[in-house]
C-alpha positions as CSV (number, residue, x, y, z in Angstrom):
1,X,-33.2,59.0,11.6
2,X,-32.7,55.2,10.2
3,X,-31.9,55.7,6.3
4,X,-27.9,57.0,4.9
5,X,-26.5,56.9,1.9
6,X,-23.8,54.7,3.3
7,X,-23.7,52.8,6.4
8,X,-19.8,51.2,7.5
9,X,-19.6,48.5,10.1
10,X,-17.0,48.9,12.1
11,X,-14.8,52.3,13.6
12,X,-11.4,50.9,12.6
13,X,-8.5,51.9,10.7
14,X,-10.3,51.5,7.8
15,X,-14.0,52.3,9.0
16,X,-12.2,55.9,10.1
17,X,-10.9,56.7,7.0
18,X,-13.9,55.7,5.6
19,X,-16.3,57.7,7.4
20,X,-14.2,61.1,6.7
21,X,-13.6,60.8,3.4
22,X,-17.2,59.7,2.5
23,X,-19.0,62.1,4.9
24,X,-16.5,65.1,3.5
25,X,-18.9,65.2,0.6
26,X,-21.6,67.0,2.4
27,X,-24.2,65.8,0.0
28,X,-23.4,62.1,1.6
29,X,-25.4,61.1,4.7
30,X,-22.7,58.4,6.6
31,X,-23.3,55.8,9.5
32,X,-20.7,54.6,11.3
33,X,-21.3,51.8,13.5
34,X,-19.1,50.5,16.2
35,X,-19.7,47.4,18.8
36,X,-17.1,48.9,21.1
37,X,-17.0,52.0,22.8
38,X,-15.8,55.9,22.6
39,X,-11.8,55.9,23.0
40,X,-11.8,57.7,26.2
41,X,-9.7,55.5,28.4
42,X,-5.8,57.1,29.2
43,X,-4.0,54.4,28.4
44,X,-5.1,54.8,25.1
45,X,-3.6,58.0,24.7
46,X,-0.5,57.5,26.4
47,X,1.8,55.7,24.3
48,X,3.3,53.8,27.2
49,X,0.0,52.7,28.2
50,X,-0.1,50.2,25.6
51,X,1.2,47.6,28.2
52,X,-2.0,47.4,29.6
53,X,-4.5,47.7,27.0
54,X,-4.2,43.9,25.9
55,X,-5.7,43.2,29.4
56,X,-8.4,45.2,29.4
57,X,-11.9,43.3,28.1
58,X,-13.6,46.9,27.7
59,X,-11.2,47.5,24.7
60,X,-10.7,44.2,23.7
61,X,-12.7,41.3,21.8
62,X,-10.1,39.1,23.4
63,X,-10.4,35.7,20.8
64,X,-8.3,32.4,21.3
65,X,-7.6,30.2,18.4
66,X,-9.0,26.7,18.3
67,X,-6.1,24.4,19.4
68,X,-3.2,24.5,17.4
69,X,-1.9,21.0,16.1
70,X,1.4,22.5,15.4
71,X,1.8,24.7,18.6
72,X,1.1,21.8,21.5
73,X,-2.5,22.0,20.8
74,X,-2.6,25.4,22.5
75,X,-5.2,28.1,22.4
76,X,-3.5,31.1,21.1
77,X,-4.5,34.7,22.4
78,X,-5.7,37.4,19.9
79,X,-6.5,40.4,21.2
80,X,-8.2,42.9,18.9
81,X,-9.8,46.5,18.9
82,X,-12.9,46.9,20.5
83,X,-12.9,50.2,20.3
84,X,-13.0,53.6,18.3
85,X,-10.2,53.3,16.5
86,X,-10.1,49.1,16.3
87,X,-6.6,47.8,16.7
88,X,-5.0,51.4,16.1
89,X,-6.4,52.2,19.6
90,X,-4.4,49.4,21.3
91,X,-1.1,48.9,18.7
92,X,2.3,49.2,19.4
93,X,1.9,52.4,16.6
94,X,4.8,50.7,14.4
95,X,4.1,52.6,11.1
96,X,5.2,50.1,8.4
97,X,3.7,49.9,4.7
98,X,5.6,46.8,3.6
99,X,8.0,45.8,0.5
100,X,7.3,47.3,-2.7
101,X,7.0,43.3,-3.9
102,X,4.5,42.3,-2.2
103,X,1.9,44.8,-3.8
104,X,2.9,44.2,-7.8
105,X,2.4,40.5,-5.9
106,X,-1.1,41.3,-5.4
107,X,-0.9,43.5,-9.1
108,X,0.1,40.2,-10.4
109,X,-2.3,37.9,-8.7
110,X,-4.9,39.4,-11.1
111,X,-5.7,42.4,-8.9
112,X,-5.0,45.4,-11.2
113,X,-4.5,49.0,-9.5
114,X,-2.9,47.1,-6.4
115,X,0.7,47.3,-7.5
116,X,3.4,49.4,-5.6
117,X,3.2,52.3,-7.8
118,X,-1.1,52.5,-7.4
119,X,-0.7,52.5,-4.0
120,X,2.2,54.5,-2.9
121,X,0.1,58.1,-3.9
122,X,-2.7,56.6,-1.1
123,X,0.2,56.0,1.1
124,X,1.2,59.4,0.6
125,X,-2.3,60.3,0.8
126,X,-2.7,59.4,4.6
127,X,0.9,60.4,5.6
128,X,1.9,63.4,7.6
129,X,5.4,62.6,8.6
130,X,7.0,64.8,10.9
131,X,10.6,64.6,9.9
132,X,11.2,63.0,6.6
133,X,10.0,64.7,3.3
134,X,11.0,62.9,0.1
135,X,9.8,60.5,-3.1
136,X,8.3,58.2,-0.2
137,X,7.0,60.6,2.4
138,X,4.4,63.2,2.8
139,X,3.6,65.9,5.5
140,X,0.0,66.4,4.0
141,X,-2.2,64.1,5.3
142,X,-4.4,63.6,8.1
143,X,-2.5,60.5,10.2
144,X,0.9,61.8,11.9
145,X,3.9,59.6,11.7
146,X,6.8,61.0,13.7
147,X,10.2,60.0,15.5
148,X,10.1,58.7,19.0
149,X,10.6,61.9,21.6
150,X,12.4,59.3,23.9
151,X,14.1,55.7,23.5
152,X,15.7,53.9,26.0
153,X,19.0,53.3,25.7
154,X,19.4,49.8,25.0
155,X,17.6,50.1,22.2
156,X,20.4,52.1,20.3
157,X,22.3,49.5,22.0
158,X,20.3,46.7,20.1
159,X,21.0,48.7,16.9
160,X,24.7,48.6,17.4
161,X,24.9,45.0,17.9
162,X,22.5,44.4,15.1
163,X,25.7,46.0,12.9
164,X,27.9,44.0,14.7
165,X,26.5,40.8,13.5
166,X,26.8,42.2,10.1
167,X,23.4,44.0,9.5
168,X,22.9,46.9,7.5
169,X,21.4,50.3,9.2
170,X,18.3,52.0,8.0
171,X,16.5,55.3,9.3
172,X,13.7,54.3,7.2
173,X,12.0,51.2,6.7
174,X,9.5,52.8,4.6
175,X,11.7,54.4,1.6
176,X,13.6,53.0,-1.3
177,X,15.0,49.6,1.0
178,X,13.3,48.5,3.6
179,X,15.8,45.8,5.0
180,X,18.1,47.0,8.0
181,X,17.7,47.7,11.5
182,X,16.9,50.6,13.3
183,X,14.3,52.8,15.0
184,X,10.5,52.3,14.0
185,X,8.6,55.6,13.0
186,X,5.2,55.7,15.0
187,X,1.5,57.1,14.5
188,X,2.1,59.4,17.1
189,X,1.0,63.3,17.9
190,X,2.5,65.8,20.1
191,X,4.1,62.9,22.0
192,X,0.2,61.0,22.1
193,X,-0.9,58.0,20.4
194,X,-2.9,59.0,16.5
195,X,-4.6,56.3,15.8
196,X,-7.5,56.0,12.8
197,X,-10.2,57.5,15.4
198,X,-7.8,61.1,16.2
199,X,-6.5,61.0,12.6
200,X,-9.9,60.8,10.5
201,X,-12.5,60.3,13.0
202,X,-12.3,63.1,15.4
203,X,-11.8,65.8,12.8
204,X,-15.1,64.9,11.2
205,X,-17.8,64.1,14.5
206,X,-18.9,67.6,13.7
207,X,-20.3,67.1,10.8
208,X,-24.1,67.3,10.1
209,X,-24.2,64.5,7.8
210,X,-22.0,61.8,9.9
211,X,-23.9,59.8,12.0
212,X,-21.5,57.8,14.6
213,X,-23.3,54.9,16.9
214,X,-20.8,52.9,19.4
215,X,-21.7,49.6,21.5
216,X,-23.6,48.7,18.4
217,X,-23.5,45.1,17.0
218,X,-24.1,44.3,13.7
219,X,-25.9,40.9,13.4
220,X,-27.0,41.0,9.7
221,X,-26.8,42.4,6.7
222,X,-30.2,43.0,5.5
223,X,-30.8,42.2,1.6
224,X,-33.3,43.5,-1.0
225,X,-33.1,40.1,-3.1
226,X,-29.2,40.1,-4.1
227,X,-28.6,43.7,-3.3
228,X,-27.5,44.9,0.0
229,X,-30.1,47.2,1.6
230,X,-29.0,47.8,5.2
231,X,-27.9,46.3,8.6
232,X,-29.6,45.2,11.7
233,X,-27.7,46.3,15.1
234,X,-28.0,45.2,19.0
235,X,-28.0,48.9,20.5
236,X,-29.0,49.5,24.1
237,X,-31.0,46.2,24.1
238,X,-32.8,46.3,21.5
239,X,-33.1,45.6,17.8
240,X,-32.6,48.0,15.2
241,X,-32.3,48.4,11.4
242,X,-30.4,51.1,9.6
243,X,-31.3,51.3,5.6
244,X,-28.8,52.2,3.1
245,X,-29.5,53.8,-0.3
246,X,-25.8,53.4,-1.8
247,X,-23.6,50.9,-0.2
248,X,-22.7,48.9,3.3
249,X,-19.5,48.4,3.9
250,X,-17.7,46.1,6.1
251,X,-15.0,47.3,8.1
252,X,-14.8,44.7,10.8
253,X,-11.5,43.5,10.5
254,X,-10.3,39.5,9.7
255,X,-12.1,38.1,12.2
256,X,-15.5,40.1,12.2
257,X,-15.8,40.8,8.6
258,X,-15.8,36.8,7.4
259,X,-18.8,36.6,10.2
260,X,-20.9,39.1,9.5
261,X,-20.9,38.2,6.1
262,X,-21.5,34.5,7.0
263,X,-24.2,35.8,9.8
264,X,-25.8,37.6,6.6
265,X,-26.2,34.4,4.5
266,X,-23.2,34.5,2.4
267,X,-20.3,31.9,2.8
268,X,-19.7,28.0,2.0
269,X,-23.8,27.0,1.7
270,X,-23.7,23.4,3.3
271,X,-22.0,25.5,6.6
272,X,-24.8,28.3,6.9
273,X,-27.1,25.5,6.4
274,X,-26.2,23.5,9.1
275,X,-26.0,26.5,11.2
276,X,-30.0,27.3,10.5
277,X,-29.3,30.6,8.5
278,X,-30.6,31.4,4.9
279,X,-28.0,31.4,2.2
280,X,-28.2,34.5,0.3
281,X,-25.4,33.7,-1.9
282,X,-22.9,30.4,-1.9
283,X,-19.8,32.0,-1.6
284,X,-17.5,29.5,-0.5
285,X,-14.0,31.7,0.4
286,X,-15.5,33.6,3.0
287,X,-13.4,32.9,6.1
288,X,-10.7,31.2,4.2
289,X,-7.0,32.0,3.5
290,X,-6.5,33.2,7.0
291,X,-3.0,34.4,7.4
292,X,-0.8,35.7,10.6
293,X,2.7,36.3,11.4
294,X,3.4,34.0,14.2
295,X,5.9,35.4,16.4
296,X,8.6,34.1,18.9
297,X,10.6,35.9,21.5
298,X,13.9,35.4,22.9
299,X,14.3,37.3,26.3
300,X,17.5,38.0,27.8
301,X,17.6,38.7,31.6
302,X,19.9,41.7,32.1
303,X,22.9,43.3,34.3
304,X,21.8,46.7,35.2
305,X,18.5,48.2,35.8
306,X,17.8,50.5,33.2
307,X,15.0,48.6,31.6
308,X,11.5,49.1,31.1
309,X,10.7,46.3,34.2
310,X,12.1,48.6,36.8
311,X,10.5,52.1,35.5
312,X,8.5,54.0,38.3
313,X,4.9,53.7,37.2
314,X,3.5,56.5,38.9
315,X,6.3,58.7,38.2
316,X,6.5,57.9,34.5
317,X,2.8,58.7,34.5
318,X,2.6,61.8,36.6
319,X,6.0,62.9,34.0
320,X,4.1,62.2,31.2
321,X,0.5,63.6,32.3
322,X,1.7,66.8,33.4
323,X,4.7,67.6,31.0
324,X,3.9,65.1,28.2
325,X,7.5,63.8,28.0
326,X,9.7,61.1,29.2
327,X,8.9,56.9,29.1
328,X,5.8,57.2,28.8
329,X,5.7,59.0,25.4
330,X,7.3,55.3,24.1
331,X,5.6,52.6,22.3
332,X,7.9,50.0,24.0
333,X,9.0,48.3,20.8
334,X,11.2,51.3,19.7
335,X,13.7,49.5,17.5
336,X,13.5,46.4,15.4
337,X,14.4,45.3,11.6
338,X,13.9,43.5,8.2
339,X,15.7,41.0,7.3
340,X,16.5,37.6,4.9
341,X,16.7,34.1,5.8
342,X,19.3,31.9,4.0
343,X,15.4,30.6,2.8
344,X,14.0,33.7,1.6
345,X,13.3,33.2,-2.0
346,X,13.5,36.9,-3.1
347,X,15.5,39.9,-2.4
348,X,12.6,40.8,0.1
349,X,13.3,40.3,3.7
350,X,11.2,37.2,5.0
351,X,11.9,38.0,9.0
352,X,10.8,41.2,11.1
353,X,12.4,42.3,14.3
354,X,10.5,43.7,16.9
355,X,13.1,44.7,20.2
356,X,11.6,45.8,23.6
357,X,13.8,46.9,26.4
358,X,11.8,44.5,29.1
359,X,10.8,41.0,29.8
360,X,8.0,40.1,27.8
361,X,5.8,37.5,28.0
362,X,2.0,36.1,27.0
363,X,1.2,39.7,25.6
364,X,2.5,41.5,28.9
365,X,0.3,39.2,30.5
366,X,2.6,37.6,32.6
367,X,4.6,39.8,34.6
368,X,7.7,38.5,35.4
369,X,10.4,39.8,38.5
370,X,13.5,41.1,37.4
371,X,15.0,42.8,34.4
372,X,15.5,42.0,31.0
373,X,14.7,42.6,27.6
374,X,13.4,41.0,24.4
375,X,13.4,40.3,20.9
376,X,10.4,39.3,19.0
377,X,11.0,37.7,15.5
378,X,8.1,36.7,13.5
379,X,8.4,35.2,10.1
380,X,6.4,37.5,6.8
381,X,5.4,35.2,4.2
382,X,4.4,32.2,6.1
383,X,2.5,28.9,3.6
384,X,0.5,28.5,6.1
385,X,-3.2,29.2,6.0
386,X,-5.9,28.8,8.1
387,X,-9.8,29.8,8.6
388,X,-12.7,31.7,10.3
389,X,-15.6,29.5,10.9
390,X,-19.0,30.3,12.8
391,X,-19.3,28.5,15.9
392,X,-23.7,29.1,16.1
393,X,-25.8,31.6,14.2
394,X,-25.6,34.4,17.3
395,X,-23.6,37.2,16.6
396,X,-22.5,37.7,20.2
397,X,-20.3,34.0,19.7
398,X,-16.9,34.7,19.1
399,X,-16.1,32.6,15.5
400,X,-13.9,29.9,15.4
401,X,-10.5,31.0,14.3
402,X,-8.1,27.8,12.8
403,X,-4.6,30.0,12.6
404,X,-3.0,26.4,11.2
405,X,0.0,27.5,12.2
406,X,3.4,25.9,10.9
407,X,1.2,23.9,9.3
408,X,2.9,24.1,5.6
409,X,6.1,23.0,4.2
410,X,8.8,25.7,5.2
411,X,7.4,27.8,7.9
412,X,9.0,26.0,10.6
413,X,12.4,26.0,8.6
414,X,12.2,29.6,8.2
415,X,11.5,30.6,12.1
416,X,14.6,28.3,13.5
417,X,16.3,30.5,10.9
418,X,15.1,33.5,12.3
419,X,16.5,32.5,15.6
420,X,19.6,32.0,15.1
421,X,19.7,35.8,13.9
422,X,18.4,36.3,17.2
423,X,20.7,35.0,19.5
424,X,23.7,36.0,17.0
425,X,22.5,39.8,17.9
426,X,22.5,39.5,21.4
427,X,25.6,37.8,21.9
428,X,27.6,40.9,20.3
429,X,29.6,42.9,22.3
430,X,27.5,45.6,22.6
431,X,25.6,44.0,25.1
432,X,28.3,42.9,27.3
433,X,27.9,45.5,29.7
434,X,24.1,44.2,30.1
435,X,23.6,40.6,29.3
436,X,23.0,38.3,32.2
437,X,21.6,34.8,31.8
438,X,19.0,33.8,28.9
439,X,15.4,34.1,30.3
440,X,13.8,32.2,27.4
441,X,14.3,29.8,26.1
442,X,17.4,29.6,28.3
443,X,21.1,28.6,27.8
444,X,20.7,24.6,27.9
445,X,18.4,25.3,24.9
446,X,20.8,24.7,21.8
447,X,19.8,21.7,19.6
448,X,17.5,22.1,16.6
449,X,14.7,19.7,18.6
450,X,14.9,21.6,21.6
451,X,14.7,25.3,20.0
452,X,11.7,23.7,17.8
453,X,10.1,22.6,20.7
454,X,10.7,25.7,22.3
455,X,8.6,27.3,19.4
456,X,6.0,25.1,19.1
457,X,5.7,26.3,23.4
458,X,6.0,29.8,23.2
459,X,5.7,31.4,20.1
460,X,2.1,33.7,19.6
461,X,0.5,36.0,17.4
462,X,2.2,39.7,16.9
463,X,-1.5,40.9,15.3
464,X,-1.4,40.6,12.1
465,X,-4.4,38.6,10.6
466,X,-5.4,38.8,7.1
467,X,-7.1,37.1,4.1
468,X,-10.6,35.9,4.8
469,X,-12.5,37.6,2.4
470,X,-9.5,38.1,-0.2
471,X,-10.0,40.2,-3.3
472,X,-8.8,38.1,-6.7
473,X,-11.1,36.6,-9.2
474,X,-10.7,32.5,-8.4
475,X,-13.0,30.4,-6.5
476,X,-11.9,31.3,-3.3
477,X,-11.7,35.3,-3.9
478,X,-14.4,37.3,-1.9
479,X,-14.4,40.2,-3.6
480,X,-13.2,41.9,-6.7
481,X,-10.6,44.8,-6.9
482,X,-12.8,47.2,-6.2
483,X,-13.4,45.2,-2.9
484,X,-17.4,44.6,-3.8
485,X,-18.6,41.5,-2.9
486,X,-18.7,38.6,-5.8
487,X,-22.4,38.4,-6.6
488,X,-23.9,40.6,-4.5
489,X,-24.7,44.6,-5.1
490,X,-24.2,47.2,-2.8
491,X,-22.1,45.4,-0.4
492,X,-17.9,45.9,0.0
493,X,-15.5,44.6,2.3
494,X,-12.7,47.2,3.5
495,X,-10.5,46.1,5.7
496,X,-7.0,43.5,6.0
497,X,-9.1,40.3,5.1
498,X,-9.0,41.2,1.5
499,X,-5.4,41.5,1.6
500,X,-5.3,38.0,-0.8
501,X,-1.6,37.7,0.9
502,X,0.5,39.3,4.0
503,X,2.5,41.8,3.5
504,X,6.0,42.0,4.5
505,X,5.3,44.4,7.9
506,X,2.7,45.8,10.2
507,X,-1.2,45.5,8.9
508,X,-2.0,49.1,10.2
509,X,-0.9,51.3,7.6
510,X,-1.2,49.0,4.7
511,X,-5.4,49.2,5.9
512,X,-5.5,52.6,6.1
513,X,-3.8,52.9,2.3
514,X,-6.6,50.9,1.4
515,X,-9.5,52.6,2.7
516,X,-8.2,55.9,1.7
517,X,-7.8,53.9,-2.1
518,X,-11.6,52.6,-2.2
519,X,-12.6,55.6,-1.0
520,X,-11.3,58.2,-3.5
521,X,-13.0,55.3,-6.1
522,X,-16.3,55.6,-4.5
523,X,-16.1,59.4,-4.8
524,X,-14.8,60.1,-7.9
525,X,-15.0,57.0,-9.9
526,X,-10.9,57.4,-10.6
527,X,-8.0,55.8,-8.4
528,X,-5.0,58.2,-8.8
529,X,-1.9,56.9,-10.1
530,X,1.4,57.8,-9.0
531,X,2.2,60.5,-10.9
532,X,-0.7,62.3,-9.4
533,X,0.4,65.4,-7.9
534,X,0.2,66.1,-4.2
535,X,-2.1,69.5,-4.8
536,X,-4.3,67.6,-6.6
537,X,-5.8,66.3,-3.4
């Protein structure tokens, strides 16, 4: 069969939600295309296996940025999931929604229906929380959100140290107040990763009206005039075309979605013409407005061998696979927090922290000797903007990523303020029994100039790119508030690329929320409000 009602390109956090919800109507014929493979690898499902996933080329697009001028012209590594579940199959599973004001800001930019009170019902529709049940949480959704069943003792030490440093403690980053330090809740079910593929796609795989094709690289969207009519893919070394009677929905993420639009003839016309691409619609915002959370790690040596550096990996794996417990259930980034720097413009935290009871360097690719612990710090709402552009007109060529980190005023100052908090927490009495020499940047790095150079030398992405197909109505917007591509019929983009600005936290949960919201709009023509009763779902 080559004709469907809906064709979804990308089986990541958004695509899996869309495939489930749209195929729930037996009258809808749905095709889901994924460039990667099935999520069979056992490292995906054992939570602690994430330490291996960033290096597995079989599950990862393995992108690199162009040289970043403000980061010593380094080309930064950007791992992105290339597998059923997308990046939800390789991430650290932290469940974070962001701050109320993030979504109210989207609404105030002219995106009706995207304020916090509008999106909260869809977070609730998505969530099946195993321990929290109040006005901010639900126990009815497909996505299991749970407390960690195993926590390294140092993660509790970290929370105690944050309190000693004068910062609040919290038991819920997604409740009435985001600010504070504590343990993350994670997207796990029965101590296994609960990715978008596990939560949404697997329960729907037996539906006769849902077709899922893996290892299918989308080459371009097909058009009948200015109406999207299908998708051309490369599958098993041959070119195939599939046709859509209702809609084509692109859910490739902040890198792949703008790339596919441009390959299909939608983008800034001069750039498309330079690559010999026929212009279907001149839309200059495609690939622009790229934003990401820049992250830097403070790494401290440990005098006690209780970190994950010294763990017996064989015994950990056996304990997990035989008994489903122990350190193998950990997401590694067990604790963290949200706080305001002195430079914050309002009462929203502008910094996020992830604590790792192990030495972490270069996304885990550089395994160092010894024992230690790491504190990530990222700036939540950067002013810097980058772009995604085409390298050529070949679908299998990686696009050019220029993040332009630290290019805007204020971003470096916020990173420096966050670094002061990192050191302040690690200096507290709670760590006295464990603290050894500072590994990165080192005890001799003290001046603002020295710390600045450390940030330029070591800062990396924490995997939250957004914005390259932003929603809005201005000249650089790519989609409207229903996520329909401007100037084109029958074509939507539904993924993190449509976020106009970064949210204050991890982007996986918000991406699934957006897919829930748009699925409801497609199926019912209406959007749930904050007063909708859960029983109505």
